[in-house]
C-alpha positions as CSV (number, residue, x, y, z in Angstrom):
1,M,22.5,-43.9,76.9
2,N,25.2,-44.2,74.1
3,H,22.5,-45.2,71.7
4,N,20.7,-42.0,72.4
5,K,23.8,-39.9,71.8
6,Y,24.4,-41.6,68.4
7,A,20.8,-41.0,67.4
8,L,21.0,-37.3,68.3
9,A,24.3,-36.9,66.4
10,F,22.8,-38.6,63.3
11,I,19.7,-36.3,63.3
12,F,21.9,-33.2,63.7
13,A,24.1,-34.3,60.7
14,C,21.1,-34.8,58.5
15,F,19.7,-31.4,59.5
16,C,23.0,-29.7,58.6
17,S,23.2,-31.4,55.3
18,A,19.6,-30.5,54.3
19,F,20.3,-26.9,55.4
20,A,23.4,-26.7,53.3
21,Q,21.7,-28.1,50.2
22,E,18.8,-25.6,50.7
23,Q,21.2,-22.7,50.9
24,S,23.1,-23.9,47.8
25,G,19.8,-24.2,45.9
26,D,18.7,-20.7,47.0
27,S,22.0,-19.3,45.8
28,A,21.7,-21.0,42.4
29,S,18.1,-19.7,42.0
30,L,19.3,-16.1,42.8
31,E,21.9,-16.2,40.0
32,P,21.0,-13.7,37.3
33,K,19.8,-15.0,34.0
34,K,22.0,-14.4,31.0
35,I,20.6,-12.2,28.3
36,A,21.7,-10.9,24.9
37,V,20.3,-7.9,23.0
38,Y,20.2,-7.5,19.2
39,V,18.7,-4.5,17.4
40,F,18.1,-4.4,13.6
41,G,16.2,-2.4,11.0
42,A,17.6,1.1,11.2
43,G,19.2,2.6,8.1
44,E,22.4,3.3,10.0
45,A,24.3,0.5,11.7
46,N,25.4,2.9,14.5
47,V,21.8,3.6,15.5
48,N,21.3,-0.2,15.9
49,K,24.5,-0.7,17.9
50,S,24.0,2.4,20.1
51,F,20.3,1.4,20.8
52,G,21.4,-2.1,21.7
53,N,24.1,-1.0,24.1
54,K,21.8,1.4,25.9
55,L,19.0,-1.2,26.1
56,L,21.4,-3.9,27.4
57,A,22.7,-1.4,30.1
58,A,19.1,-0.6,31.2
59,I,18.1,-4.3,31.4
60,T,21.2,-5.4,33.4
61,Q,20.7,-2.7,36.0
62,S,18.5,-5.2,37.7
63,D,20.2,-8.1,39.4
64,K,17.8,-10.5,37.6
65,Y,19.7,-10.3,34.3
66,A,23.3,-10.3,33.3
67,E,25.1,-9.8,30.0
68,I,26.4,-12.8,28.2
69,K,30.2,-13.4,28.3
70,D,30.9,-12.5,24.6
71,S,28.2,-10.0,23.8
72,E,30.3,-8.1,21.2
73,T,31.1,-11.2,19.1
74,F,27.4,-12.2,19.2
75,Y,26.3,-8.9,17.9
76,K,29.0,-8.7,15.1
77,E,28.2,-12.2,13.9
78,L,24.5,-11.3,13.4
79,A,25.2,-7.8,12.0
80,K,27.7,-9.2,9.5
81,N,25.0,-11.5,7.9
82,N,22.2,-8.8,8.2
83,E,20.3,-11.5,10.2
84,E,16.6,-10.6,11.0
85,G,15.1,-14.0,11.5
86,I,13.8,-14.6,15.0
87,D,14.7,-18.3,15.2
88,Q,18.2,-17.8,13.9
89,I,19.0,-14.9,16.2
90,T,17.7,-16.8,19.2
91,Q,19.7,-20.0,18.4
92,T,22.8,-17.9,18.0
93,G,22.2,-16.3,21.4
94,K,21.8,-19.8,22.9
95,R,25.3,-20.8,21.5
96,Y,26.7,-17.8,23.3
97,G,25.2,-18.9,26.6
98,A,22.1,-16.7,26.7
99,D,19.0,-17.8,28.5
100,Y,17.0,-15.0,26.8
101,V,17.4,-12.8,23.8
102,C,15.9,-9.4,23.4
103,L,15.2,-8.7,19.8
104,V,14.3,-5.2,18.7
105,S,13.2,-4.1,15.2
106,L,13.3,-0.5,14.1
107,T,11.1,0.7,11.2
108,E,11.9,4.2,10.1
109,V,9.0,6.3,8.6
110,F,10.0,10.0,7.9
111,G,12.2,10.5,10.9
112,A,10.2,8.6,13.4
113,Y,10.7,4.9,14.3
114,S,8.2,2.2,15.0
115,I,9.9,0.1,17.7
116,L,8.9,-3.6,18.4
117,A,10.8,-5.5,21.1
118,R,10.4,-9.2,22.0
119,I,12.0,-11.3,24.8
120,V,12.5,-14.8,23.5
121,K,13.4,-17.8,25.7
122,T,16.3,-19.7,24.0
123,S,15.4,-23.1,25.5
124,D,12.1,-23.4,23.6
125,L,12.1,-20.3,21.3
126,Q,9.0,-19.0,22.9
127,T,8.3,-15.2,23.0
128,I,7.4,-14.4,26.6
129,R,7.2,-10.6,26.5
130,T,6.6,-7.9,23.9
131,A,6.5,-4.1,23.8
132,S,6.1,-1.5,21.1
133,L,6.7,2.2,20.9
134,D,6.6,5.0,18.2
135,R,9.3,7.5,19.0
136,P,11.9,9.7,17.2
137,L,15.6,8.8,17.6
138,K,17.4,11.9,16.6
139,S,20.0,12.0,19.4
140,L,21.8,9.9,22.0
141,D,19.4,11.3,24.6
142,D,16.5,10.1,22.6
143,I,18.0,6.6,22.4
144,T,18.7,6.5,26.2
145,R,15.2,7.7,27.1
146,V,13.5,5.3,24.7
147,S,15.6,2.4,25.9
148,R,14.5,3.0,29.5
149,E,10.9,3.4,28.4
150,L,11.1,0.1,26.5
151,V,12.6,-1.8,29.4
152,S,9.9,-0.4,31.7
153,Q,7.2,-1.6,29.4
154,L,8.9,-5.1,28.9
155,F,9.4,-5.8,32.6
156,R,6.6,-3.8,34.2
157,S,4.9,-6.9,35.6
158,Q,8.1,-8.0,37.4
159,T,8.2,-6.6,40.9
160,Q,11.1,-6.7,43.3
161,T,10.9,-9.3,46.0
162,P,10.2,-7.5,49.3
163,A,12.7,-7.9,52.2
164,P,11.8,-10.6,54.7
165,S,9.9,-9.3,57.7
166,T,11.5,-9.7,61.2
167,T,8.0,-10.6,62.6
168,P,7.4,-14.3,62.3
169,V,4.3,-15.1,60.2
170,P,2.5,-18.3,60.7
171,A,2.9,-20.7,57.8
172,A,-0.2,-21.0,55.6
173,T,-0.9,-23.1,52.6
174,P,-1.2,-20.7,49.6
175,P,-4.5,-20.9,47.7
176,V,-4.3,-22.7,44.4
177,T,-5.3,-20.4,41.5
178,V,-6.4,-22.0,38.3
179,A,-6.4,-19.7,35.2
180,A,-9.8,-19.6,33.6
181,K,-9.7,-21.3,30.2
182,K,-10.6,-19.1,27.3
183,E,-13.8,-20.1,25.6
184,C,-13.4,-20.5,21.8
185,A,-16.4,-20.3,19.6
186,N,-14.2,-21.8,16.8
187,K,-10.5,-22.4,16.2
188,L,-8.7,-19.9,14.0
189,N,-5.8,-20.8,11.8
190,I,-3.0,-18.1,12.0
191,N,-1.7,-19.1,8.6
192,E,-5.1,-18.3,7.1
193,I,-5.2,-14.9,8.9
194,V,-1.7,-14.0,7.8
195,S,-2.3,-15.1,4.2
196,K,-5.5,-13.0,3.9
197,I,-4.0,-10.0,5.5
198,Q,-0.8,-10.2,3.3
199,S,-2.9,-10.4,0.1
200,S,-5.5,-7.8,1.0
201,F,-3.8,-5.1,3.1
202,L,-1.8,-3.1,0.5
203,P,-4.5,-3.5,-2.3
204,Q,-7.2,-2.4,0.1
205,L,-5.1,0.6,1.2
206,K,-4.5,1.6,-2.4
207,D,-8.1,1.2,-3.3
208,C,-9.2,3.3,-0.4
209,S,-6.6,6.0,-1.3
210,V,-8.0,6.1,-4.8
211,T,-11.6,6.3,-3.6
212,L,-10.6,9.1,-1.2
213,A,-9.0,11.1,-4.1
214,K,-12.1,10.6,-6.2
215,D,-14.4,11.7,-3.4
216,M,-12.3,14.8,-2.7
217,A,-12.2,15.6,-6.4
218,L,-16.0,15.2,-6.7
219,A,-16.5,17.3,-3.6
220,M,-14.6,20.2,-5.3
221,S,-16.3,19.7,-8.7
222,P,-19.6,21.3,-9.8
223,F,-21.1,17.8,-9.6
224,G,-20.4,17.3,-5.9
225,K,-22.6,18.1,-3.0
226,K,-21.6,21.0,-0.8
227,G,-20.0,19.9,2.4
228,A,-19.6,16.3,1.2
229,K,-15.8,16.3,1.4
230,P,-14.7,13.2,3.5
231,E,-12.4,13.4,6.5
232,P,-9.2,11.8,5.2
233,V,-7.8,9.9,8.2
234,P,-11.1,8.5,9.6
235,F,-12.1,7.5,6.0
236,M,-8.8,5.7,5.3
237,K,-9.0,3.8,8.6
238,E,-12.6,2.8,8.3
239,C,-12.3,1.9,4.6
240,T,-9.2,-0.2,5.0
241,L,-10.3,-2.1,8.1
242,D,-13.8,-2.8,6.6
243,G,-12.3,-4.2,3.5
244,I,-9.9,-6.5,5.4
245,K,-12.5,-7.5,7.9
246,K,-14.6,-9.0,5.0
247,K,-11.7,-11.2,4.1
248,L,-11.0,-12.6,7.6
249,P,-12.8,-15.6,9.1
250,D,-15.5,-15.0,11.7
251,G,-14.1,-14.4,15.2
252,A,-10.8,-12.8,14.0
253,D,-11.8,-9.2,14.9
254,E,-9.2,-9.1,17.6
255,Y,-6.5,-9.2,14.9
256,L,-7.7,-6.0,13.5
257,K,-6.2,-4.1,16.4
258,P,-2.6,-4.4,15.3
259,I,-3.7,-3.4,11.8
260,E,-5.4,-0.3,13.1
261,K,-2.2,0.7,14.9
262,F,-0.1,0.0,11.8
263,L,-2.6,2.2,9.8
264,Q,-2.1,5.0,12.3
265,N,1.6,4.9,11.7
266,V,1.0,5.1,7.9
267,M,-1.3,8.1,8.4
268,N,1.3,9.8,10.7
269,A,3.9,9.3,8.0
270,A,1.6,10.9,5.4
271,S,0.7,13.9,7.6
272,A,0.9,17.4,6.2
273,A,3.1,20.1,7.6
274,G,0.2,21.8,9.3
275,G,-1.5,18.5,10.5
276,G,-4.1,16.4,8.8
277,L,-3.4,14.0,5.9
278,D,-1.5,14.9,2.7
279,V,-3.2,12.8,0.1
280,K,-0.4,13.5,-2.4
281,K,2.1,11.6,-0.1
282,L,0.0,8.5,0.2
283,P,1.0,6.7,-3.1
284,G,4.7,6.9,-2.3
285,I,4.3,5.8,1.3
286,I,2.0,2.9,0.3
287,S,4.3,1.6,-2.4
288,G,7.3,1.6,0.1
289,L,5.5,-0.1,2.9
290,N,6.9,-3.3,4.5
291,V,4.2,-5.3,6.3
292,N,6.6,-7.9,7.7
293,E,6.6,-6.2,11.1
294,L,2.8,-6.3,11.2
295,I,2.8,-10.0,10.2
296,N,5.4,-10.7,13.0
297,E,3.3,-8.9,15.5
298,L,0.2,-10.9,14.5
299,K,2.2,-14.2,14.8
300,T,3.4,-13.2,18.3
301,K,-0.2,-12.4,19.3
302,A,-1.4,-15.8,17.9
303,A,1.3,-17.7,19.9
304,N,-0.4,-16.6,23.1
305,D,-4.0,-17.2,21.9
306,E,-5.6,-20.4,22.9
307,C,-8.2,-20.1,20.1
308,V,-5.5,-20.1,17.3
309,V,-3.9,-23.1,15.8
310,N,-0.9,-23.3,13.4
311,E,-1.9,-25.5,10.6
312,P,-1.1,-25.5,6.8
313,Y,-3.3,-23.2,4.7
314,E,-3.8,-23.1,1.0
315,P,-5.3,-19.8,-0.2
316,E,-8.2,-20.0,-2.5
317,E,-8.1,-18.1,-5.8
318,E,-10.5,-15.2,-5.9
319,Y,-12.6,-14.5,-9.0
320,E,-14.4,-11.4,-10.2
321,E,-18.0,-11.4,-11.0
322,D,-17.3,-11.6,-14.7
323,G,-15.1,-14.6,-14.2
324,S,-11.8,-12.7,-14.7
325,T,-9.1,-12.8,-12.1
326,G,-6.7,-10.0,-11.3
327,E,-4.0,-9.1,-8.8
328,E,-5.1,-7.0,-5.8
329,G,-8.7,-8.0,-6.3
330,R,-8.9,-5.6,-9.2
331,K,-11.5,-5.9,-11.9
332,I,-9.7,-6.3,-15.2
333,V,-12.3,-5.7,-17.9
334,S,-15.1,-3.1,-17.8
335,L,-17.3,-1.4,-20.4
336,G,-18.0,2.3,-20.7
337,F,-20.3,4.6,-22.8
338,R,-19.1,7.9,-24.2
339,T,-20.8,10.8,-25.9
340,G,-20.1,14.5,-26.5
341,L,-19.5,17.4,-28.9
342,N,-16.5,18.3,-31.0
343,L,-15.2,20.9,-33.4
344,S,-13.3,19.7,-36.5
345,H,-11.7,21.3,-39.6
346,L,-9.7,20.2,-42.6
347,Y,-6.1,21.1,-43.0
348,T,-5.2,21.0,-46.7
349,T,-2.4,21.3,-49.1
350,F,-3.3,22.2,-52.7
351,G,-2.0,23.4,-56.0
352,G,-3.3,24.6,-59.3
353,S,-4.4,28.0,-60.2
354,T,-5.9,31.2,-58.8
355,Y,-9.1,31.9,-60.7
356,G,-7.5,30.3,-63.7
357,D,-4.0,31.8,-63.3
358,P,-1.1,29.4,-62.3
359,H,0.0,29.9,-58.7
360,P,3.6,31.1,-58.7
361,N,4.8,28.6,-56.1
362,G,2.8,25.7,-57.5
363,T,1.4,24.6,-54.0
364,E,-0.1,26.3,-51.0
365,N,-1.7,25.1,-47.6
366,G,-4.3,26.3,-45.2
367,S,-7.3,25.3,-43.1
368,Y,-11.0,25.3,-43.7
369,N,-13.2,26.8,-41.0
370,P,-14.3,24.4,-38.2
371,T,-17.8,22.9,-37.9
372,L,-19.6,21.5,-34.9
373,G,-20.4,17.8,-34.7
374,F,-21.1,15.1,-32.1
375,Q,-19.8,11.7,-31.2
376,A,-21.1,8.6,-29.4
377,G,-19.7,5.1,-28.8
378,L,-18.4,2.4,-26.5
379,V,-15.0,2.0,-24.7
380,L,-13.6,-1.3,-23.4
381,D,-11.3,-0.7,-20.4
382,I,-8.6,-3.4,-19.8
383,A,-6.7,-2.8,-16.5
384,L,-3.3,-4.4,-16.8
385,S,-2.4,-2.8,-13.5
386,S,-3.9,-0.2,-11.1
387,W,-2.3,2.6,-13.1
388,F,-1.9,1.3,-16.7
389,H,-5.0,0.5,-18.8
390,I,-5.6,-0.2,-22.5
391,Q,-8.8,1.2,-24.0
392,P,-10.0,0.0,-27.4
393,G,-13.2,1.6,-28.6
394,L,-15.8,1.9,-31.3
395,M,-17.0,5.4,-32.0
396,Y,-19.2,7.3,-34.4
397,I,-17.9,10.9,-34.9
398,Q,-19.1,13.7,-37.1
399,K,-16.3,15.7,-38.7
400,G,-16.2,18.2,-41.5
401,A,-15.3,21.8,-42.6
402,E,-16.8,25.0,-43.9
403,D,-15.6,26.8,-47.0
404,N,-15.0,30.5,-47.3
405,D,-18.4,31.0,-48.9
406,G,-20.2,29.2,-46.0
407,T,-20.6,25.8,-47.7
408,V,-20.3,22.9,-45.2
409,A,-19.0,19.5,-45.9
410,T,-19.8,16.8,-43.3
411,S,-18.0,13.4,-43.0
412,H,-19.5,10.5,-41.0
413,N,-16.7,8.6,-39.3
414,I,-16.6,5.1,-37.8
415,E,-13.5,5.3,-35.7
416,I,-11.6,2.6,-33.8
417,P,-9.2,4.1,-31.2
418,L,-6.6,2.1,-29.3
419,L,-5.6,4.2,-26.4
420,L,-3.0,3.7,-23.7
421,S,-4.5,5.2,-20.5
422,F,-2.3,6.1,-17.6
423,K,-4.4,6.5,-14.4
424,I,-3.2,8.6,-11.5
425,Y,-5.9,8.6,-8.8
426,A,-9.0,10.0,-10.6
427,L,-7.0,11.5,-13.5
428,R,-6.5,9.6,-16.8
429,L,-3.9,10.6,-19.5
430,N,-4.7,9.0,-22.8
431,V,-2.7,8.6,-26.0
432,G,-2.8,6.2,-28.9
433,P,-3.6,5.6,-32.6
434,Y,-7.0,5.5,-34.3
435,W,-8.3,4.1,-37.6
436,S,-11.3,5.6,-39.3
437,T,-13.5,4.9,-42.3
438,Y,-15.6,7.8,-43.4
439,M,-18.3,8.8,-45.9
440,I,-18.9,12.4,-47.1
441,S,-22.6,13.0,-47.7
442,D,-22.6,16.6,-49.0
443,Y,-21.2,18.1,-52.1
444,M,-17.8,16.4,-51.6
445,S,-19.4,13.0,-51.8
446,G,-17.2,9.9,-51.4
447,V,-15.6,7.4,-48.9
448,G,-12.1,7.1,-47.6
449,L,-9.8,5.9,-44.8
450,D,-8.1,8.0,-42.1
451,I,-5.3,7.2,-39.7
452,G,-4.1,9.4,-36.9
453,I,-3.1,10.0,-33.3
454,S,-5.6,10.7,-30.5
455,T,-4.5,12.4,-27.2
456,G,-6.5,13.6,-24.2
457,L,-7.2,13.6,-20.5
458,G,-10.1,12.9,-18.3
459,F,-11.4,12.2,-14.8
460,D,-13.2,9.2,-13.3
461,I,-15.7,10.7,-10.8
462,G,-17.4,7.7,-9.2
463,M,-19.0,5.9,-12.1
464,F,-18.9,9.0,-14.4
465,Y,-16.3,10.2,-16.8
466,I,-15.6,13.6,-18.1
467,G,-12.7,14.4,-20.5
468,M,-11.4,16.0,-23.7
469,F,-9.5,14.8,-26.7
470,Y,-7.7,15.9,-29.8
471,D,-7.5,13.9,-33.0
472,Y,-4.6,14.6,-35.4
473,G,-5.1,12.9,-38.7
474,F,-2.3,11.8,-41.0
475,G,-4.4,10.5,-43.9
476,E,-4.0,12.5,-47.1
477,N,-7.5,12.2,-48.6
478,E,-7.0,13.3,-52.1
479,K,-9.7,15.0,-54.1
480,S,-9.6,16.7,-57.4
481,V,-11.8,19.7,-56.9
482,G,-12.6,22.1,-59.7
483,G,-14.5,25.3,-59.5
484,Y,-14.7,28.4,-57.3
485,D,-17.0,26.8,-54.7
486,Y,-14.2,24.7,-53.1
487,N,-11.5,27.3,-52.9
488,V,-9.4,28.5,-49.9
489,S,-8.4,32.1,-50.6
490,G,-9.4,31.7,-54.2
491,Y,-7.4,28.6,-55.1
492,S,-8.7,25.5,-56.8
493,G,-7.3,22.4,-58.2
494,H,-5.6,19.2,-56.7
495,R,-6.0,19.0,-52.9
496,N,-4.9,16.7,-50.0
497,Y,-7.0,16.9,-46.8
498,S,-6.2,15.9,-43.1
499,N,-8.7,16.0,-40.2
500,R,-8.1,18.0,-37.0
501,T,-10.7,17.5,-34.2
502,F,-11.0,18.8,-30.7
503,G,-13.8,17.4,-28.5
504,L,-15.3,17.1,-25.1
505,N,-16.9,13.8,-24.0
506,F,-18.9,12.5,-21.1
507,G,-19.6,9.0,-20.2
508,V,-20.6,6.3,-17.7
509,N,-18.3,3.5,-16.6
510,L,-20.3,0.3,-16.2
C-alpha cells in the first residue's frame, strides 16, 4: 500500500513540473518582439524623425512588438552618420537589442514621396516583409495617416489569435502542407539583372524622351502626318520597357514590374499643371533621378525568388555596328549629306577715285548686290555626349555678287567647316570656323583663300535634317580693279572683299 502512495506522489510531482515548464514556455513565447524603426531619405531631418516616431507608435500598438530600450540613441547614431546601408542599420539595431528593424526610405519628387519600407530580421539580415506607397507628406496628419497605412500593409497577413473556445474540441492531427516548389526554366543571376538595368535604364529613358520630342516636332511640322502625334505617357513607358527588356536575359520579365512602377513615378513628377506629360520637364527630372531605390527593390524581390541566384557577374562591353563604343549605347560617329540654296554678297572697302577724281576721304565701304547659289556636301557627326557634337564637313558652295550695272561675279568655293553642335532634343545650335579655297570664273578671274565663322541652327526630324546658316568671312581678298565696270556708287581702284552668305540646307542623316 505504501508503495502505491509513493508512486502516486511521484506521478503528481512530475505532472506539476511539466505543467509549470509549459506555462513558463508559453509566457516566454508571448513576450513581444523588440523592434527599432529608422527612416531616411527626406530632405528635412524632422520629416524623417517625425515619420519614424509615428510609425513606431503604430507598430507597437499591437502586443506583438515592443520598442527597444534605447530607441532615441539608436536613431541619433545612424542619423549622425547619414547611414542608409541596410546591413549596417540592421547590425546597429541588433546591438541595441532589436529582433527586427523597420527601414523606411523616402524619395521626394516634386512634393510627393515614394515610400519603401522593409522589415529585416536582425539575426540573419533577411528581409521578411516589404511595403511601398506614393503619398504627399505636407502635414503631421499626412504623416500619421501614411504611417498607419504603411503598418496595415506591412502586417496585413498577421491576424490576431482568436480567444480559446469554452467548448472542448477533439484533438486532431493538423494536415501537413508542403509548399509547391516553383518551377524554374533557367536560373537567373540577380547581379546580371541589376548590372543591365543600371547601365540601360537612364540611357533608354533619355533616348525615348528625345524620340518623343522628335515625333512631336514632326507631327507639328509640314512633313508630319495629320493625327500622328504620339501619346506621351504610354509612349515613354512602352519605349523604355521595350528597350530594357531587350537587354535582360530570358525569363526576367517579372523584374519589369518594379521598373514600370518607377516609370509611373517619373511620369507623375513630369506631369503638367492640367494633367498629361510636360515634355519640357523630362530632361531635368531624368538627369536628377536616383535609381538606387529601384535597385534595392529588385534585390529584395530576388531574395524571395527561388529561380534567382546571387553569383558574380562581369558585364560584357557593348559595341556599335561600326565598331565604335560609346556611353549609354550611343552611336558616336555618323555621316550626313547636305544640300540647299544660299544668297551671298561681297562686302568691300575700297579707295581711289570717283570717275578719275580723288575721293576726299581716301577710302569708302559698301556691299555688292546678293546673288543666288547652291551648296552640297558631306558632314561627319561625332557625338562626344548626348548633347555635344563636333561636325567637320566638306562642302561645295557657290558664292558671288552683282555690280550696280548687273554684272555678276561667281566664286566656286571648296569649304571645310568645323562646327560645334549643341543638341537639345531635336534642335541643333551650330557655331564654328570654316576654311575655304575659291576660284572666280567670271570677269574677276582668280583664286584665293577665305577664313570665317559659320553659325546656324537646325532640326533633326527622324533621319532628315533641315536648317539655316550664316557665313561671315574675315578674309580680305585684295583685287586691283580699274574701270567703270567694277564700281560701287561710281568708285574704282584698290578694293578688299569679304564674303557674307545666308543659306538654307536640307539633308539626310545616315
